[in-house]
N, C-alpha and C positions, 0 to 999 in steps of 0.2 A: 608450663602447662597452658597458660592463657594464649601465648603466641601460637602454640601448636593448634589449639582449638580454633583460633582465628583463621589459620591456614586451611583447616578442614572445612570451615564454613565457606571460605572463598572458592575452594576447589569444587565444592558441591554444585550441582546444577542449580541455577537461580530460579527456584520454583515460581515465585510471584511473576517473574518475567516470562517464564515459559507459559504460564496460564494466560497472561496478557497476550502473548504472541498467538496462542491457540485461539483465543477469542477473536483476535484481529483476523486471522485466516478464516475461521468459521463464519464470521459475519461478512467477510468479503465475498463469499460464494454467492449468497442470494443477491447482494448489492450488484455484483458484476453481472450475473445472469439476467436479473430483472431490470436494471437501470443502465449500467455502464455500456453494455453491448448493443443497446437499442439503436444508436446511430449507424451501426453497421447493417441493419436490416431495413428493407423497404417498409414504408409506413403500413402497407397492407398486411404485412406478416406480423406486425406487433399487435398484441391484444389491446383493445381500446382503453381498458383500465390502466394498463402499464404506460401507455402513451400519455394518458391524462396525468398520471403520477409524475412522469418526466417533465411534462409541460408545467405542472404546478411547481415542481422543484426549480426549474429554469426561471420561471417568473418570480418566485419568492426570493430566490437567492441571486437573481440577475446573472445567470450563467448561460450565455448564448452558445458557448462551446458545445454543450450537450445537445442542443437542438440543431445547430448548423456548425459542426466541427470543422475548423481549418484542416487542411490536409495533414499537417504535421501532428495535430491532435488525433486525427483519425488513425495515423500510424501507431500512436501510443495505444489506442483502443484495440487495434489488431494485436499488438504485443500483449495486452492484457488478456485477450481472448485465447491466443495460441501459446503463449509462454507462461504467463502468470496463472491463469485459471487452472491448468492441469496441476500446477504446483500447490495451490491452496489446500486441497484435501491431504496431500502428502505432508505438508508443513504442519497443518492442524493436527494430524495424527502424531507426528514426531514430538510436537510441543505438549500435546495432551498426555502422551505416554511419559514424557520427561526423560532427560538424561541421554537422549539419542545423539551421540557424537557425529554420526553420519550425516546429520542435517547441516553441519557447519558449512561445507563448500556450497551446496545449493542455496543456503540462506544468505551467504555472502554475495553470490551472483544475483539473487533476487533483490536484496536490499540495495545493492549498488545500482542496479538497473532502475529500480523504482525511484530512488533518490535523484538520480540523474534526470529522469523524466519530470519529476516534480519541480525541480529547479526551473525548467523551461516553462512549465505551467504557471508557477507562482510569478515568474518574471512577466509573463503575458498578462496575468491578472493585474499586477501592479502597474505596468507601463503601457499596455496597449490602449489605443484610442478606440473605444467601443461605440462612439457616436455614430459611426456609419454601419453598425451591425443591424441586420434585418430584425433580429430578436434583441430585446433590451438587455444591455450589459451594464455593469456597474458604472455609474457616472460620478459619484462622490467618493472621497477617500473612505468614508464610513462604509459604503456599499462594497468597495474593493476589499476592505478588511473583513467584512462579513463573509464574502465569497472565499477569501483567503482562509478563513477559519474552517471552512468545509474541507479544503484540500490539505491544510497543514498536518493533521494527524497522519495522513498517508505519506508524509515526509518524515515526521518525528519517530513513528514506530519503526519503519525500516532503518532509520539511523540508529535506534536503540538495538535493533536486531544485529546490525553490523557491528556496533560497539561490543555487544555481548559475545558475538562469534569471534571477534578479533582479540578481545581483552580478558574475557573470563577464562581462568585456568581450566575449568571443566571442558570447555570447547577448544581451547588453545593448546592443551597439553599434547605433546607428541609422544606416542607410544614407543617405548624402547623395546626392540625385538632382541630376544636372546640369540646369541650365536650358537651354531651347532658344533 
């Protein structure tokens, strides 16, 4: 009885994770629209308050990439705008509703893509010489770790999504079709 009960729990959709994923995707929508996509727009098209918010963030956390993105980083922002942003409301819906097995493949693609971009961003934060940046970047190990702490959740949650989609029986179970 106990073993069967354990199996049923494992096979059920992991609700706490689905709620976390829904919150992640829902929160990502305003952050992306108001902050992350700003470097793609000419300064004249950005509302002053949003520009000031981005400038405050960049100065406070010493993140020059958001004010003057290198071309490779700008490419990631375009991916966020045209690949990820349309996915955010779909994923938020699926994880809020819960138990949506159809989200598995898109979530695997999303999480793999984002984890890959984050490895490049984190390596840049850890190893790049920011002393020549026009806008102040992290100079000390402490400042690098603080900036890293802003980006790390955007690696960890997609890795948890990937792990959940690949390893949780609820999402990993292959439906057996009856023969006619």
